[in-house]
TORFI-619967 format. One record per residue (C-alpha): chain; x, y, z; residue number from 1. Coordinates in nm, 3 decimals. Each point is the difference from the previous one (the first is absolute). Layout:
// TORFI-619967
{keke "A", {X, Y, Z}, NUM}
...
***
This chain:
// TORFI-619967
{keke "A", {-5.534, 10.774, 3.137}, 1}
{keke "A", {0.374, -0.017, 0.013}, 2}
{keke "A", {0.177, -0.095, -0.325}, 3}
{keke "A", {0.329, -0.185, -0.012}, 4}
{keke "A", {0.218, 0.307, -0.039}, 5}
{keke "A", {0.338, -0.108, 0.138}, 6}
{keke "A", {0.305, 0.238, -0.001}, 7}
{keke "A", {0.340, -0.169, 0.018}, 8}
{keke "A", {0.352, 0.083, 0.097}, 9}
{keke "A", {0.315, -0.171, 0.117}, 10}
{keke "A", {0.105, -0.330, -0.152}, 11}
{keke "A", {-0.201, -0.177, -0.252}, 12}
{keke "A", {-0.202, -0.311, 0.109}, 13}
{keke "A", {0.241, -0.211, -0.213}, 14}
{keke "A", {0.298, 0.137, 0.192}, 15}
{keke "A", {-0.137, 0.026, 0.351}, 16}
{keke "A", {-0.042, -0.281, 0.257}, 17}
{keke "A", {-0.197, 0.237, 0.233}, 18}
{keke "A", {-0.297, 0.222, -0.072}, 19}
{keke "A", {-0.134, 0.295, 0.207}, 20}
{keke "A", {-0.360, 0.098, -0.045}, 21}
{keke "A", {-0.036, 0.364, 0.100}, 22}
{keke "A", {-0.352, 0.132, 0.083}, 23}
{keke "A", {-0.057, 0.378, -0.003}, 24}
{keke "A", {-0.219, 0.195, 0.235}, 25}
{keke "A", {-0.323, 0.204, -0.063}, 26}
{keke "A", {0.052, 0.289, -0.229}, 27}
{keke "A", {0.342, -0.123, -0.114}, 28}
{keke "A", {0.100, -0.223, -0.287}, 29}
{keke "A", {0.236, -0.277, -0.103}, 30}
{keke "A", {0.286, 0.237, -0.086}, 31}
{keke "A", {-0.013, 0.152, 0.345}, 32}
{keke "A", {0.043, -0.330, 0.181}, 33}
{keke "A", {0.263, -0.127, -0.246}, 34}
{keke "A", {0.214, 0.309, 0.082}, 35}
{keke "A", {0.031, -0.142, 0.355}, 36}
{keke "A", {0.208, -0.289, -0.138}, 37}
{keke "A", {0.310, 0.227, -0.025}, 38}
{keke "A", {0.014, -0.011, 0.378}, 39}
{keke "A", {-0.037, -0.374, 0.030}, 40}
{keke "A", {0.244, -0.290, -0.043}, 41}
{keke "A", {-0.188, -0.134, -0.303}, 42}
{keke "A", {0.250, 0.055, -0.282}, 43}
{keke "A", {-0.024, -0.366, -0.095}, 44}
{keke "A", {-0.384, -0.011, 0.010}, 45}
{keke "A", {-0.264, 0.034, -0.268}, 46}
{keke "A", {-0.238, 0.274, 0.108}, 47}
{keke "A", {-0.368, -0.005, -0.080}, 48}
{keke "A", {-0.240, 0.282, 0.096}, 49}
{keke "A", {-0.375, -0.036, -0.087}, 50}
{keke "A", {-0.181, 0.328, -0.074}, 51}
{keke "A", {-0.336, 0.052, 0.166}, 52}
{keke "A", {-0.284, 0.142, -0.208}, 53}
{keke "A", {-0.051, 0.368, 0.095}, 54}
{keke "A", {0.299, -0.031, 0.245}, 55}
{keke "A", {-0.201, -0.180, 0.266}, 56}
{keke "A", {-0.035, -0.373, 0.076}, 57}
{keke "A", {-0.336, 0.041, 0.179}, 58}
{keke "A", {-0.212, 0.315, 0.060}, 59}
{keke "A", {-0.038, 0.022, 0.376}, 60}
{keke "A", {0.205, -0.047, 0.314}, 61}
{keke "A", {0.139, -0.355, 0.056}, 62}
{keke "A", {-0.194, 0.002, 0.329}, 63}
{keke "A", {-0.338, 0.014, -0.172}, 64}
{keke "A", {-0.205, -0.322, -0.041}, 65}
{keke "A", {0.159, -0.190, -0.289}, 66}
{keke "A", {-0.325, 0.003, -0.206}, 67}
{keke "A", {0.015, 0.384, -0.006}, 68}
{keke "A", {0.336, -0.023, -0.188}, 69}
{keke "A", {-0.133, -0.250, -0.247}, 70}
{keke "A", {0.041, -0.086, -0.282}, 71}
{keke "A", {0.329, 0.188, -0.002}, 72}
{keke "A", {0.154, -0.189, 0.291}, 73}
{keke "A", {-0.056, -0.339, -0.158}, 74}
{keke "A", {0.124, 0.128, -0.334}, 75}
{keke "A", {0.324, 0.124, 0.161}, 76}
{keke "A", {0.053, -0.331, 0.182}, 77}
{keke "A", {-0.069, -0.193, -0.323}, 78}
{keke "A", {0.256, 0.213, -0.180}, 79}
{keke "A", {0.271, -0.086, 0.251}, 80}
{keke "A", {-0.104, -0.365, -0.029}, 81}
{keke "A", {0.036, 0.017, -0.375}, 82}
{keke "A", {0.348, 0.155, 0.031}, 83}
{keke "A", {0.117, -0.271, 0.242}, 84}
{keke "A", {-0.141, -0.284, -0.214}, 85}
{keke "A", {0.172, 0.145, -0.303}, 86}
{keke "A", {0.329, 0.002, 0.189}, 87}
{keke "A", {-0.043, -0.360, 0.113}, 88}
{keke "A", {-0.074, -0.104, -0.359}, 89}
{keke "A", {0.324, 0.161, -0.104}, 90}
{keke "A", {0.190, -0.207, 0.251}, 91}
{keke "A", {0.032, 0.245, 0.290}, 92}
{keke "A", {-0.046, -0.188, 0.332}, 93}
{keke "A", {-0.228, 0.170, 0.261}, 94}
{keke "A", {0.297, 0.007, 0.237}, 95}
{keke "A", {0.163, 0.241, -0.246}, 96}
{keke "A", {-0.303, 0.229, -0.029}, 97}
{keke "A", {0.008, 0.307, 0.222}, 98}
{keke "A", {-0.264, 0.270, 0.073}, 99}
{keke "A", {0.022, 0.364, 0.097}, 100}
{keke "A", {-0.266, 0.261, 0.043}, 101}
{keke "A", {-0.074, 0.340, 0.152}, 102}
{keke "A", {-0.319, 0.105, 0.171}, 103}
{keke "A", {-0.296, -0.128, -0.213}, 104}
{keke "A", {0.256, -0.212, -0.184}, 105}
{keke "A", {0.135, -0.144, 0.323}, 106}
{keke "A", {-0.350, -0.093, 0.109}, 107}
{keke "A", {-0.067, -0.167, -0.334}, 108}
{keke "A", {0.332, -0.186, 0.007}, 109}
{keke "A", {-0.058, -0.131, 0.354}, 110}
{keke "A", {-0.355, -0.098, -0.082}, 111}
{keke "A", {0.114, -0.197, -0.307}, 112}
{keke "A", {0.283, -0.188, 0.163}, 113}
{keke "A", {-0.206, -0.085, 0.310}, 114}
{keke "A", {-0.286, -0.135, -0.215}, 115}
{keke "A", {0.263, -0.205, -0.188}, 116}
{keke "A", {0.255, -0.079, 0.268}, 117}
{keke "A", {0.306, -0.199, -0.103}, 118}
{keke "A", {0.371, 0.043, 0.014}, 119}
{keke "A", {0.071, 0.321, -0.182}, 120}
{keke "A", {0.336, 0.177, -0.030}, 121}
{keke "A", {-0.118, 0.277, 0.228}, 122}
{keke "A", {-0.254, 0.280, 0.048}, 123}
{keke "A", {0.062, 0.364, 0.081}, 124}
{keke "A", {-0.312, 0.191, 0.107}, 125}
{keke "A", {0.049, 0.372, 0.058}, 126}
{keke "A", {-0.301, 0.110, 0.201}, 127}
{keke "A", {-0.264, -0.266, -0.054}, 128}
{keke "A", {-0.221, -0.266, 0.155}, 129}
{keke "A", {-0.253, -0.263, -0.097}, 130}
{keke "A", {-0.318, 0.134, -0.172}, 131}
{keke "A", {-0.353, 0.025, 0.141}, 132}
{keke "A", {-0.203, 0.152, 0.280}, 133}
{keke "A", {0.125, -0.303, 0.200}, 134}
{keke "A", {0.247, -0.279, -0.081}, 135}
{keke "A", {-0.201, -0.289, -0.140}, 136}
{keke "A", {0.220, -0.297, 0.069}, 137}
{keke "A", {-0.196, -0.222, -0.236}, 138}
{keke "A", {0.154, 0.196, -0.291}, 139}
{keke "A", {0.350, -0.113, 0.086}, 140}
{keke "A", {0.166, -0.339, -0.045}, 141}
{keke "A", {0.337, -0.162, -0.062}, 142}
{keke "A", {0.337, -0.001, 0.173}, 143}
{keke "A", {0.266, 0.272, -0.041}, 144}
{keke "A", {0.271, -0.251, 0.099}, 145}
{keke "A", {0.225, 0.265, 0.142}, 146}
{keke "A", {-0.050, 0.266, -0.271}, 147}
{keke "A", {0.163, 0.323, 0.129}, 148}
{keke "A", {-0.239, 0.289, 0.018}, 149}
{keke "A", {0.090, 0.360, 0.100}, 150}
{keke "A", {-0.272, 0.245, 0.101}, 151}
{keke "A", {0.070, 0.359, 0.080}, 152}
{keke "A", {-0.257, 0.246, 0.117}, 153}
{keke "A", {-0.047, 0.338, 0.166}, 154}
{keke "A", {-0.189, 0.052, 0.323}, 155}
{keke "A", {-0.238, 0.163, -0.043}, 156}
{keke "A", {-0.054, -0.038, -0.372}, 157}
{keke "A", {-0.280, 0.188, -0.176}, 158}
{keke "A", {-0.101, -0.304, -0.198}, 159}
{keke "A", {0.123, -0.317, 0.171}, 160}
{keke "A", {-0.068, -0.045, 0.375}, 161}
{keke "A", {0.272, -0.175, 0.197}, 162}
{keke "A", {-0.257, -0.233, 0.152}, 163}
{keke "A", {-0.078, -0.151, -0.348}, 164}
{keke "A", {0.372, -0.031, -0.071}, 165}
{keke "A", {0.053, -0.196, 0.323}, 166}
{keke "A", {-0.300, -0.224, -0.076}, 167}
{keke "A", {0.154, -0.066, -0.344}, 168}
{keke "A", {0.337, -0.085, 0.149}, 169}
{keke "A", {-0.163, -0.249, 0.241}, 170}
{keke "A", {-0.179, -0.184, -0.279}, 171}
{keke "A", {0.305, -0.010, -0.222}, 172}
{keke "A", {0.202, -0.150, 0.286}, 173}
{keke "A", {-0.270, -0.257, 0.058}, 174}
{keke "A", {0.043, -0.094, -0.361}, 175}
{keke "A", {0.373, -0.052, 0.048}, 176}
{keke "A", {0.129, 0.324, -0.146}, 177}
{keke "A", {0.318, 0.151, 0.150}, 178}
{keke "A", {-0.127, 0.355, 0.059}, 179}
{keke "A", {0.199, 0.306, 0.106}, 180}
{keke "A", {-0.207, 0.303, 0.092}, 181}
{keke "A", {0.146, 0.352, 0.044}, 182}
{keke "A", {-0.225, 0.271, 0.145}, 183}
{keke "A", {0.106, 0.365, -0.050}, 184}
{keke "A", {-0.150, 0.247, 0.242}, 185}
{keke "A", {-0.157, 0.311, -0.160}, 186}
{keke "A", {0.138, -0.080, -0.344}, 187}
{keke "A", {-0.181, 0.139, -0.303}, 188}
{keke "A", {-0.165, -0.231, -0.252}, 189}
{keke "A", {0.310, -0.079, -0.199}, 190}
{keke "A", {0.286, -0.249, -0.040}, 191}
{keke "A", {0.298, 0.068, 0.220}, 192}
{keke "A", {0.372, -0.081, -0.059}, 193}
{keke "A", {-0.013, -0.222, 0.311}, 194}
{keke "A", {-0.274, -0.210, -0.161}, 195}
{keke "A", {0.209, -0.034, -0.316}, 196}
{keke "A", {0.303, -0.108, 0.211}, 197}
{keke "A", {-0.209, -0.260, 0.180}, 198}
{keke "A", {-0.137, -0.131, -0.319}, 199}
{keke "A", {0.345, -0.037, -0.152}, 200}
{keke "A", {0.121, -0.173, 0.312}, 201}
{keke "A", {-0.291, -0.243, 0.039}, 202}
{keke "A", {-0.149, -0.052, -0.349}, 203}
{keke "A", {0.267, 0.086, -0.264}, 204}
{keke "A", {0.297, -0.140, 0.185}, 205}
{keke "A", {0.185, -0.128, -0.307}, 206}
***
């Protein structure tokens, strides 16, 4: 399925104390999402961007039954797990591992951290929610222990309904994440400057 094809930027892992994993959206690639870093306060971070096979993490909408997006969905989640485990083995604490994603990448990032909840550095999800035709709480475990999470979304959005975003926020908060949600009325499916500003304020504060 997905091979371990990781694009890098920023500081080297030997130099950096903090690492940002950036997850691109459907139809995009690792270079696209890495370009966003120039707008973020991450000059001191190592940046890692996995590349999805055929530019898509899973074939259908994130709102389909999970089995319809298999085996690609599990492969994508396994890839993120491998990246995190590699970082831990290299001495990076999970509290210094950050995640960012847009659209399909935001859904995947949220799904991964919620299935593996612990104290991360922070999560920025630009238009995303937990994956599945419904939220299956048995998939999720752990304690975010105050991890800051920013979610920005348009209303309406062509791909991500606000109802799912709000359900996602509720579960994240139950699992002790510190969530900030911004809803932008009639905004197109994109990343806004305001979302970048909130992310820098809440996630990349130093």
